N, C-alpha and C positions, 0 to 999 in steps of 0.2 A: 429166709430173711428177705424182707421187701423194703423198698424205699419210696417215700412220697414227699413231694415238695409242698403239699397242702398241710395245713394245720391238722394234726391227728385228733380225732375225737377222744381217743384213749391212748395215753402213754403209760408205760409200766416200768418199774425198776428193772435194770439190766438191759433196757433198750438203749441203743446208741444214737447219738445226735451229732450231726455235723452242723456247725454254726459259725457265725462271724463274731470275732472278739477283738475289740479295739486295743487290748493289751498285747496282742500277738505282733511279732516282728513281720509276719507275713501279712501284707496289706491287700490280699486278694479281695476282689469285689464281692464275692459270694460267701464261700466257706473258707476259713483258715484254721479251724480247730475241730477236734473230735473228742467227745466226752461220753461218759456213761451216766445215765439217769439212775441215781441211787434211791431216791424217794420222790414224793410228789413235789418237793420244793427245790431240790438241788441237783446239780450236775457236777461231776468230778472230771477234770481233764488235766493234761500235763502240758505246760509251756516251758519256761525256763525252770519251773518247779511245779509241783502239784497244786492245783488251784480248785476252788469251788465257785460256782456261779449259779445264780437263781434261774430256774427253768422259766419262770415268768419273764425275766429280762430277755432271755433268748427268744421266746415266743413273740414278745412285743417288738423286738428288733426286726423280725420277719424274714431274716435270711438264715434258713435252717432246713435240714432234711432229717427225717427220722428213719432209722433202720430198726424195724421191729422183728422180733424173733418169737419162736414158739416154746420157749423154756417153760418148765414146770414152775409152780410157785416155790417149791423147795430150792430149785436152782437160783431163782430170783432172790430169795432171802439169803442164800449163800453168797451171791454176788454183792449184795448190800453189805453184809458182814465183812467180806473180803476187802472191799475198797475202803470201808471205814477203818478197819484194822491196819491197813497199809498206807494210810493217807500221807505219811511223811516219807514214804519210800518211792521215789520217782520211778526207778526201773521196774519195780513190782507193779505199780499202777499201770505203767505203759504196757507191760507184758499182759496184765489182766485184760486190758482193752483189746489187745491183739488176739487174745484167746476168745473173747466175745465175738470178734469179727468172724473168726473161723468156726464158731459154734462149739468150741472146745471147752467143756465144762469142768474138767478135773480140778482147776484151782478153786472153784466155788463149792465143790464137794469136800475136798481135802483141806481147804483154806490155806493152800500152798501151791506155788507153781510146780513143785515137784512132788512125787508120791512119797508116802511115809516109808521109811526104811523097815523092811520086815525083820522080825526076830524069830529065831528058831531055837526051841528047847534042846534039840539034839540033831544028830545026823539023819535020823529017820524023817523028821519033819522037813529038813532041808532037801533031802532026796525027793520027797513027795512034791515039794514046791518046784524043784528043778524039772521034774517030769511034767508037771502042769504047765510050766513056762514053755517047755519045748512043744507041748501039744497045741499051744495057742499062737506061736509065731509062724510066719510063712515067708517065702521069698520076697525080697524087697524091703523087709522091715529093717529099721535102724536099731542097732544094738548099742546101748550105752552102758558103760561100766566104770567102776573105780575099785582100786585095791587098797583096802584099809591097812595092809601090812607094808605098803610102800609109802615112804615119806614123800617121794616125788608126786605120786598120785594124789595123796592127801593135799599137798601144796597146790597143785593145779586146780583141783576142785574148789578148794577154799578161796584161792586167789581170783577165780572167775565166778564166784558167788553161786555155787550150786553143788550138787553131789557128784557130778560126773567129770572124769578126767580123760576119757577115751571113747571113741565110737567106731563101729564097724558096720558092715552091710551083711545081712543074712542072705545066703544064696539058696538055702534049702538043703535037705539031706545032711543036716548037721554041719554044714560048711559056712564059713564067713570069709569075707574079703576085707582087709584092713591095711591102713598105712602105719608102719612102724618106722623107727629110726633107720632101719636097714633098707627100707623101701616098701613097695606094695607087695602083699603076700596073701595067699589063700591057705586056710588051715581049718582045723576042727574047732567048733564053738566050745568043745569040752575043755579047751585051755582056760576057760572062764569058770569051769565047774569046780569051785572051791569056796568054802565058807568065808574066806577072807575077802572075797569079791562080792560086790553088789552089782547085779546085772539087771537091766530093764530093756524092754523092746518097745519101740514107738513106731507109728505108722503115719504117713502123710494123709492129709484130707482126701487126696485123689485116690488113694489105695485103701481107705478104710473099708469101703464096700466092694471094691473090685480089685482083682489081682493085676499086677503089671503084665503087659504082653510078654510071654515067656521068651520068645525068640529075641525080641528087641532088648529085653533085660539081660539075658545071658550073653548076647553078642557084645553089648556095651561093657559088661564085666570082663569078658575075655579080651576085648580090645585094650582096656585099661591095664590089664595084667601083662599084656604082651609088650607094652611100651615102657621103656626105662623111666622110672620115677624116683626122684630123690625127696627125702623128707624136707619140707619147707620150713626150716628153722626160723628164718627171719620173719616170715609171715606169721608163724605160730606165736612168736614173741610179740610182734607188733599187735596182732589182734587179741592176744592175751592181755596186753596192757590196756587196750581199749575196753575189754570186758571188765577189767579190774576197776576202771573209772566209770562203769555203768553203761557203756555203749555196747549194746548187744545186737546192733543192726548188721550182722554178718553171720556167716555159717562156718567160721574157722575154728570156733571153740565149742566143744560139746554143749556146755550149759547155755551158750548163746543161741544154739539151735532150738533149745526148748523154750527159751524166753520169747522166741518169735511167735509162738502160739500155733505154728503150722503142723506140729507133730502131736498125734494123739497117743496117749499112753495105752499099751496093750497088756503087758504082763511084766512080772519081775520075779527074781529069785535071789 
């Protein structure tokens, strides 16, 4: 992804544009808004609500920068459809833009911020999916899950606008580290191996192509485990309420982590 302050000879749908908008509360002299070009004539962005502005008006103003990417035509068409379909949904549009910034294309393939829930005809299909899931994950992956037989899990996921109610860190060798109400613990990922649970693995942009440094990673995990840690009820409630009202600018709620656009979907079961 590259940036230029010169007028681009070619701009394409799904390119990002930083520009100056007089309707913004931010009166910065150069750029105070970021939007996505959805076709040759319009840019969608989020201010106090989702808005549309003419690309020509932005170019004529002269204060703009274009971030161009190398997405395929299929992804660009998917992005157009995604933003048009979600035009009235501020938090979805904002998340879509953040996904574009990170080059995270899942929403424009699935037409959703989250992956589609898998369906299994029987235990054999589920077992095969779990085995494939385990073959694809690696140390450092974030594990997201929800339990459809738990009323609390269903409430948390729905209240925070997504499918996930809990997250853990995969350590490798079938082990995870997670915070539960009794404190931080290390246990087998097989506690999630049940058809009542939906489990997915995500990876940060930094670790999509490279593994984290093993020594630093495990030293940090061991350090956290050795220090007494209490479940942060007040913060969970506070940030849960923020998520409910559409503010996902934090990492305290599993679904908000995904809305950030920083995590790439890897596998699910």
